C-alpha positions as CSV (number, residue, x, y, z in Angstrom):
1,X,60.7,-27.5,79.9
2,X,59.7,-26.7,76.5
3,X,62.0,-23.6,76.3
4,X,65.0,-26.1,76.6
5,X,63.8,-28.3,73.7
6,X,63.4,-25.1,71.5
7,X,66.9,-24.1,72.5
8,X,68.2,-27.3,71.2
9,X,66.2,-27.3,68.1
10,X,67.5,-23.9,67.2
11,X,71.0,-25.1,67.7
12,X,70.7,-27.6,64.9
13,X,71.7,-25.2,62.2
14,X,74.6,-24.1,64.3
15,X,76.1,-27.6,64.0
16,X,76.5,-27.3,60.2
17,X,78.1,-23.8,60.4
18,X,81.9,-23.6,59.7
19,X,84.2,-23.5,62.6
20,X,81.3,-23.8,65.1
21,X,82.8,-26.8,67.3
22,X,84.0,-24.6,70.3
23,X,81.0,-22.4,69.8
24,X,78.6,-25.5,70.3
25,X,80.6,-26.5,73.2
26,X,80.0,-23.0,74.7
27,X,76.3,-23.2,74.1
28,X,76.2,-26.5,75.8
29,X,77.7,-25.1,79.0
30,X,75.3,-22.1,78.7
31,X,72.3,-24.5,78.6
32,X,73.6,-26.5,81.6
33,X,74.0,-23.3,83.6
34,X,70.4,-21.9,82.6
35,X,69.0,-25.2,83.4
36,X,70.8,-25.4,86.7
37,X,69.3,-22.0,87.6
38,X,65.8,-22.9,86.4
39,X,65.4,-25.8,89.1
40,X,63.9,-25.1,92.4
41,X,65.4,-28.5,93.8
42,X,62.2,-29.6,94.7
43,X,61.1,-33.2,95.1
44,X,57.5,-32.5,93.6
45,X,57.1,-32.2,89.8
46,X,57.8,-28.6,88.6
47,X,58.5,-26.8,85.4
48,X,55.5,-28.6,83.8
49,X,54.6,-28.0,80.2
50,X,52.2,-30.4,78.3
51,X,53.7,-33.9,79.1
52,X,57.1,-32.8,80.3
53,X,58.2,-31.7,83.8
54,X,60.8,-32.6,86.4
55,X,61.2,-33.5,89.9
56,X,64.5,-33.8,91.6
57,X,65.3,-37.2,90.2
58,X,64.8,-35.9,86.7
59,X,66.3,-32.6,87.3
60,X,69.8,-34.2,88.6
61,X,70.0,-36.5,85.6
62,X,69.2,-33.8,83.0
63,X,71.7,-31.6,84.5
64,X,74.2,-34.4,84.4
65,X,73.4,-35.0,80.8
66,X,74.0,-31.3,79.9
67,X,77.2,-31.3,81.8
68,X,78.6,-34.7,80.2
69,X,77.5,-33.6,76.8
70,X,79.4,-30.4,77.0
71,X,82.4,-32.2,78.3
72,X,82.1,-34.6,75.3
73,X,82.8,-32.0,72.9
74,X,85.7,-30.8,75.0
75,X,87.2,-34.3,75.1
76,X,86.7,-34.9,71.2
77,X,89.3,-32.4,70.0
78,X,91.0,-34.9,67.8
79,X,87.7,-34.9,65.6
80,X,88.1,-31.2,65.4
81,X,91.7,-31.2,64.4
82,X,91.2,-33.9,61.7
83,X,88.0,-32.5,60.7
84,X,86.5,-36.0,60.9
85,X,82.8,-35.4,59.9
86,X,82.9,-32.8,62.7
87,X,79.5,-31.1,61.9
88,X,77.8,-34.6,61.7
89,X,79.3,-35.4,65.0
90,X,78.1,-32.2,66.6
91,X,74.6,-32.9,65.2
92,X,74.6,-36.4,66.7
93,X,75.5,-35.1,70.0
94,X,72.7,-32.6,70.0
95,X,70.1,-35.1,68.9
96,X,71.4,-37.4,71.7
97,X,71.0,-34.6,74.1
98,X,67.6,-33.9,72.9
99,X,66.3,-37.5,73.4
100,X,68.0,-37.7,76.7
101,X,66.3,-34.5,77.7
102,X,62.9,-35.7,76.7
103,X,63.6,-39.1,78.3
104,X,64.3,-37.8,81.8
105,X,61.7,-34.9,81.7
106,X,58.6,-37.0,80.4
107,X,56.0,-37.5,83.0
108,X,54.3,-40.2,80.7
109,X,55.5,-43.7,80.7
110,X,54.9,-44.3,77.0
111,X,56.7,-41.0,76.1
112,X,59.5,-42.2,78.4
113,X,59.7,-45.5,76.5
114,X,59.7,-43.7,73.2
115,X,62.6,-41.6,74.0
116,X,64.5,-44.2,76.0
117,X,64.7,-46.3,72.8
118,X,65.3,-43.2,70.5
119,X,68.5,-42.5,72.6
120,X,69.9,-45.7,71.3
121,X,70.2,-44.4,67.7
122,X,72.6,-41.5,68.1
123,X,74.8,-43.7,70.5
124,X,74.9,-46.5,67.9
125,X,75.9,-44.0,65.1
126,X,78.6,-42.6,67.3
127,X,80.0,-46.0,68.1
128,X,79.7,-47.1,64.3
129,X,80.9,-43.9,62.9
130,X,83.6,-42.6,65.1
131,X,84.7,-45.9,66.7
132,X,88.3,-47.3,66.4
133,X,88.4,-50.9,65.4
134,X,86.5,-52.8,62.7
135,X,84.8,-54.7,65.5
136,X,82.7,-51.7,66.3
137,X,80.0,-53.1,63.9
138,X,79.7,-56.1,66.1
139,X,79.7,-53.9,69.3
140,X,76.9,-51.9,67.6
141,X,74.9,-54.9,66.9
142,X,75.3,-56.1,70.4
143,X,74.2,-52.9,71.9
144,X,71.2,-52.7,69.7
145,X,69.8,-56.3,69.9
146,X,70.3,-56.7,73.7
147,X,68.4,-53.5,74.2
148,X,65.7,-54.0,71.6
149,X,65.2,-57.6,72.7
150,X,64.4,-56.5,76.3
151,X,62.4,-53.5,75.4
152,X,59.5,-55.2,73.3
153,X,58.0,-56.9,76.3
154,X,58.2,-53.6,78.1
155,X,56.0,-52.0,75.4
156,X,53.5,-54.7,75.6
157,X,53.5,-54.2,79.5
158,X,52.8,-50.4,78.9
159,X,49.8,-51.2,76.7
160,X,48.4,-53.6,79.1
161,X,48.7,-51.0,82.1
162,X,47.1,-48.3,79.9
163,X,44.2,-50.8,78.9
164,X,43.5,-51.6,82.5
165,X,44.2,-48.5,84.5
166,X,43.5,-45.7,81.9
167,X,46.6,-43.7,82.8
168,X,50.4,-43.7,82.2
169,X,51.2,-40.8,84.3
170,X,54.2,-41.4,86.7
171,X,52.2,-39.4,89.3
172,X,49.5,-42.1,89.6
173,X,51.8,-45.2,89.7
174,X,51.6,-45.4,93.5
175,X,47.8,-46.0,93.5
176,X,48.0,-49.5,91.9
177,X,50.0,-52.2,93.7
178,X,50.2,-54.8,90.6
179,X,50.6,-58.4,91.7
180,X,51.3,-59.8,88.3
181,X,54.6,-61.7,87.5
182,X,54.5,-61.2,83.9
183,X,53.9,-57.4,84.0
184,X,56.8,-57.2,86.7
185,X,59.2,-59.0,84.5
186,X,58.1,-57.2,81.2
187,X,58.3,-53.9,82.8
188,X,61.9,-54.2,84.7
189,X,63.7,-56.4,82.2
190,X,64.4,-53.5,79.8
191,X,65.9,-51.6,82.7
192,X,68.0,-54.6,83.9
193,X,69.7,-54.8,80.5
194,X,70.3,-51.1,80.2
195,X,71.8,-51.0,83.9
196,X,73.3,-53.5,83.0
197,X,72.7,-56.4,85.5
198,X,75.3,-59.1,85.7
199,X,74.5,-61.9,83.0
200,X,73.0,-59.4,80.6
201,X,76.0,-57.1,80.6
202,X,78.1,-58.4,77.7
203,X,77.2,-55.6,75.4
204,X,78.7,-53.0,77.6
205,X,82.5,-53.9,77.6
206,X,82.3,-54.4,73.8
207,X,80.4,-51.1,73.2
208,X,82.9,-49.1,75.6
209,X,86.1,-50.5,73.9
210,X,85.0,-49.8,70.4
211,X,83.3,-46.4,71.2
212,X,85.2,-43.1,70.7
213,X,85.8,-41.1,73.9
214,X,82.6,-39.3,73.6
215,X,80.7,-42.4,73.1
216,X,82.3,-44.0,76.2
217,X,81.7,-40.9,78.2
218,X,77.9,-40.8,77.3
219,X,77.5,-44.5,77.9
220,X,79.2,-44.6,81.3
221,X,77.8,-41.1,82.2
222,X,74.2,-41.2,81.2
223,X,73.1,-44.4,79.3
224,X,73.5,-46.8,82.3
225,X,71.5,-44.2,84.4
226,X,68.4,-44.7,82.1
227,X,68.0,-48.1,83.5
228,X,68.2,-46.9,87.2
229,X,65.9,-44.0,86.5
230,X,63.4,-46.3,84.9
231,X,63.4,-48.7,87.7
232,X,63.1,-46.0,90.4
233,X,60.0,-44.8,88.5
234,X,58.2,-48.1,87.9
235,X,59.2,-50.0,91.2
236,X,56.2,-47.9,93.0
237,X,53.8,-50.3,91.0
238,X,55.4,-53.5,92.3
239,X,55.9,-53.0,95.9
240,X,54.2,-56.2,97.0
241,X,55.4,-58.6,94.3
242,X,58.9,-57.5,94.6
243,X,59.2,-58.9,98.1
244,X,59.1,-62.3,96.4
245,X,61.6,-61.7,93.8
246,X,63.9,-59.1,95.2
247,X,66.1,-61.8,96.6
248,X,66.9,-63.1,93.2
249,X,67.9,-59.9,91.6
250,X,69.9,-58.8,94.7
251,X,71.8,-62.1,94.9
252,X,72.5,-61.9,91.2
253,X,73.7,-58.3,91.3
254,X,75.8,-58.8,94.4
255,X,77.4,-62.0,93.3
256,X,77.8,-60.5,89.8
257,X,79.6,-57.4,91.3
258,X,82.0,-59.6,93.2
259,X,82.8,-61.7,89.9
260,X,83.1,-58.7,87.8
261,X,85.5,-57.2,90.2
262,X,87.7,-60.3,89.8
263,X,87.4,-60.1,86.1
264,X,88.8,-56.5,86.5
265,X,91.8,-57.8,87.9
266,X,92.5,-59.8,84.7
267,X,92.3,-56.9,82.2
268,X,95.2,-55.4,80.4
269,X,93.0,-52.9,78.4
270,X,92.4,-49.7,80.2
271,X,89.0,-49.0,78.9
272,X,87.9,-52.5,79.5
273,X,88.8,-52.3,83.1
274,X,86.9,-49.0,83.6
275,X,84.0,-50.5,81.6
276,X,83.9,-53.7,84.1
277,X,84.1,-51.5,87.1
278,X,80.9,-49.6,85.8
279,X,79.1,-53.1,85.8
280,X,80.3,-53.6,89.4
281,X,79.2,-50.3,90.5
282,X,75.8,-50.5,89.0
283,X,75.3,-53.9,90.4
284,X,75.3,-52.3,93.8
285,X,72.9,-49.6,92.5
286,X,70.5,-52.3,91.3
287,X,70.6,-54.2,94.7
288,X,70.0,-50.9,96.6
289,X,66.8,-50.3,94.4
290,X,65.5,-53.8,94.8
291,X,65.6,-53.6,98.6
292,X,62.8,-51.0,98.2
293,X,63.8,-49.1,101.2
294,X,64.5,-45.3,101.6
295,X,68.4,-45.7,102.1
296,X,68.5,-47.8,99.0
297,X,66.6,-45.3,96.7
298,X,68.6,-42.3,98.0
299,X,71.9,-44.3,97.8
300,X,71.3,-45.6,94.4
301,X,70.3,-42.2,93.2
302,X,73.6,-40.5,94.6
303,X,75.6,-43.5,93.5
304,X,74.2,-42.9,89.8
305,X,75.1,-39.3,89.8
306,X,78.7,-40.0,91.3
307,X,79.3,-42.9,89.1
308,X,78.3,-40.8,85.9
309,X,81.0,-38.2,86.8
310,X,83.7,-40.4,88.1
311,X,83.5,-43.1,85.3
312,X,83.3,-40.5,82.5
313,X,86.3,-38.8,84.0
314,X,88.3,-42.0,83.9
315,X,87.4,-42.6,80.3
316,X,88.9,-39.1,79.5
317,X,92.1,-40.1,81.3
318,X,92.3,-43.3,79.3
319,X,91.7,-41.5,76.2
320,X,94.5,-38.9,76.9
321,X,97.0,-41.7,77.4
322,X,95.7,-43.4,74.3
323,X,96.3,-40.2,72.2
324,X,99.8,-39.9,73.6
325,X,100.8,-43.7,73.3
326,X,98.6,-44.8,70.5
327,X,97.7,-47.9,72.6
328,X,95.4,-48.5,75.4
329,X,97.4,-51.6,76.7
330,X,98.7,-51.4,80.2
331,X,101.9,-53.0,79.1
332,X,102.5,-49.7,76.9
333,X,101.2,-47.3,79.4
334,X,103.5,-48.0,82.2
335,X,105.5,-45.4,84.2
336,X,103.3,-42.5,82.9
337,X,104.4,-40.4,85.9
338,X,107.9,-40.0,84.3
339,X,106.2,-38.6,81.1
340,X,103.1,-36.8,82.4
341,X,103.5,-36.1,86.3
342,X,101.0,-33.6,86.5
343,X,98.3,-35.9,84.9
344,X,99.3,-38.6,87.4
345,X,97.7,-36.4,90.1
346,X,94.3,-36.5,88.0
347,X,94.8,-40.4,87.8
348,X,95.0,-40.3,91.5
349,X,92.1,-38.1,92.3
350,X,89.6,-39.9,89.9
351,X,90.8,-43.4,91.0
352,X,90.5,-42.4,94.6
353,X,86.8,-41.3,93.9
354,X,86.3,-44.6,91.8
355,X,87.1,-46.5,95.1
356,X,84.6,-44.3,97.1
357,X,87.3,-42.5,99.2
358,X,86.2,-39.3,100.9
359,X,85.2,-36.4,100.2
360,X,83.6,-38.0,96.9
361,X,79.9,-38.4,96.3
362,X,80.7,-42.0,95.7
363,X,81.2,-42.5,99.4
364,X,77.8,-41.1,100.3
365,X,76.2,-43.6,97.8
366,X,78.2,-46.5,98.9
367,X,77.5,-45.9,102.4
368,X,73.8,-45.7,101.8
369,X,73.7,-48.8,99.7
370,X,75.7,-50.7,102.3
371,X,73.1,-49.7,104.9
372,X,70.1,-50.6,102.8
373,X,71.5,-54.0,101.7
374,X,72.6,-55.0,105.2
375,X,69.2,-54.0,106.7
376,X,67.6,-56.1,104.0
377,X,69.6,-59.1,104.9
378,X,72.7,-59.8,107.4
379,X,74.0,-62.4,104.8
380,X,74.6,-59.7,102.0
381,X,77.5,-58.3,104.3
382,X,79.7,-61.1,102.9
383,X,79.5,-60.1,99.2
384,X,79.5,-56.4,100.1
385,X,82.7,-56.9,102.0
386,X,84.3,-58.5,98.9
387,X,82.9,-55.8,96.5
388,X,84.2,-53.0,98.5
389,X,87.6,-54.6,99.0
390,X,88.0,-55.6,95.4
391,X,86.9,-52.2,94.1
392,X,89.8,-50.7,96.0
393,X,92.1,-53.6,94.7
394,X,91.3,-53.0,90.9
395,X,91.3,-49.2,91.2
396,X,94.8,-49.4,92.9
397,X,95.9,-51.9,90.2
398,X,94.8,-49.6,87.4
399,X,96.4,-46.5,89.0
400,X,99.8,-48.1,90.1
401,X,100.2,-50.3,87.0
402,X,99.7,-47.4,84.7
403,X,101.6,-44.7,86.5
404,X,104.6,-46.5,88.1
405,X,106.9,-49.1,86.9
406,X,109.7,-49.0,84.2
407,X,108.6,-46.9,81.3
408,X,107.9,-48.5,77.9
409,X,111.3,-48.3,76.0
410,X,109.7,-47.7,72.7
411,X,108.4,-44.4,74.1
412,X,110.8,-41.5,74.1
413,X,108.9,-38.4,74.9
414,X,105.3,-36.9,74.4
415,X,103.5,-33.6,75.1
416,X,102.4,-33.1,78.8
417,X,98.5,-32.3,79.4
418,X,97.0,-29.4,77.6
419,X,94.9,-26.7,79.5
420,X,91.9,-28.2,77.7
421,X,92.6,-31.6,79.2
422,X,93.3,-30.2,82.8
423,X,90.0,-28.2,82.6
424,X,88.2,-31.3,81.3
425,X,89.3,-33.4,84.1
426,X,88.7,-30.6,86.7
427,X,85.2,-30.3,85.4
428,X,84.6,-34.0,86.2
429,X,86.2,-34.1,89.5
430,X,85.1,-30.7,91.0
431,X,81.3,-31.3,90.9
432,X,82.0,-34.9,92.1
433,X,83.6,-33.7,95.3
434,X,81.6,-30.6,95.8
435,X,78.2,-32.2,95.9
436,X,78.7,-34.1,99.0
437,X,78.7,-30.8,100.9
438,X,75.1,-30.4,99.8
439,X,74.3,-34.1,100.3
440,X,70.7,-33.3,101.6
441,X,69.5,-32.9,98.0
442,X,70.4,-36.6,97.4
443,X,69.1,-38.0,100.7
444,X,65.8,-36.1,101.2
445,X,64.1,-36.2,97.7
446,X,61.3,-38.8,98.2
């Protein structure tokens, strides 16, 4: 694991070299392929060095991070064209990737916490430095304070755990079954905000709308997964006490998923709609983790990977429309099938994945989560029915409203897609639909 850290550290001077934009993107792809080949797809810890190592859970999320980061550079061509602090942008991405790599690969809870918090800083700089509207400052403050407010109790919880049990290694967590309400709330609250759970989700739509396309991609693709990853790691400690509290969190996430799906139907901003749909999907993931059964853990894991690719791809599409039209409003982005017919195919493919149509990985995740939640309680079928139905409704609303209808009269013509954009969308969609062929990795990892 140390070799990848060195690889990223030695790329730092490369960021500040002239005309190194596409070279950096190439290096990110190289890193992702080297990392892909270095894994043995094993559910035990492997590649261990000092405090770093990875099992299948970490391996998949690190690979997703590398992949999304390389695609982020590809999507941000406007920064390259306008030379908008391009070198600093590359440096921020590299630091973010370094922090994410350390977050997912650390085997020690305190190291995980440290890098979990550190990854907030480059994201904040991305939003505040390369965002669009002046409200990005408010969005950045929201992001920062929501996360920091929830994270302090977690740090105290980590110190308490170390004081009592003398270890912070993930490997030994299954030995102690803690029955301590304060400890339970302290440890999971930070992850609930990060996911985000309904009621503490207000920072997410703001951050997404104000972020540049790369910021949105990393937020949707990786940052929301930090919460799910943390929960999957620490839930082993709280098997007994969670039986008393799981009903609260599952109820909030299912009801929240339903309400957020209704909110999606009221949106006129493309990015806001996709951002709110993330909250609905992550609500199901949270419900699956809280059931504490095998289906739930595997389903939430595969849903996280699928959502990372799918949501990131949709943000790319929204940005492609924004670059042509100069607006993200659905009233402006009407009838795009007339202007960019080939892009409509990509809208269709990624929208169908978003509503868990086969053969996407979202389908595998959603079926597993439905199984786990219905096995937990038959009553949950009511909310799940609404969530599944409305997820299809708002996705169809997004697709049909933006692609069909009468074209906006102020728009005469625009360039159709570039090869770079088609490749970018293909690299989101292809792994998303290819991975279901090898779904045993996602279902047999515990």
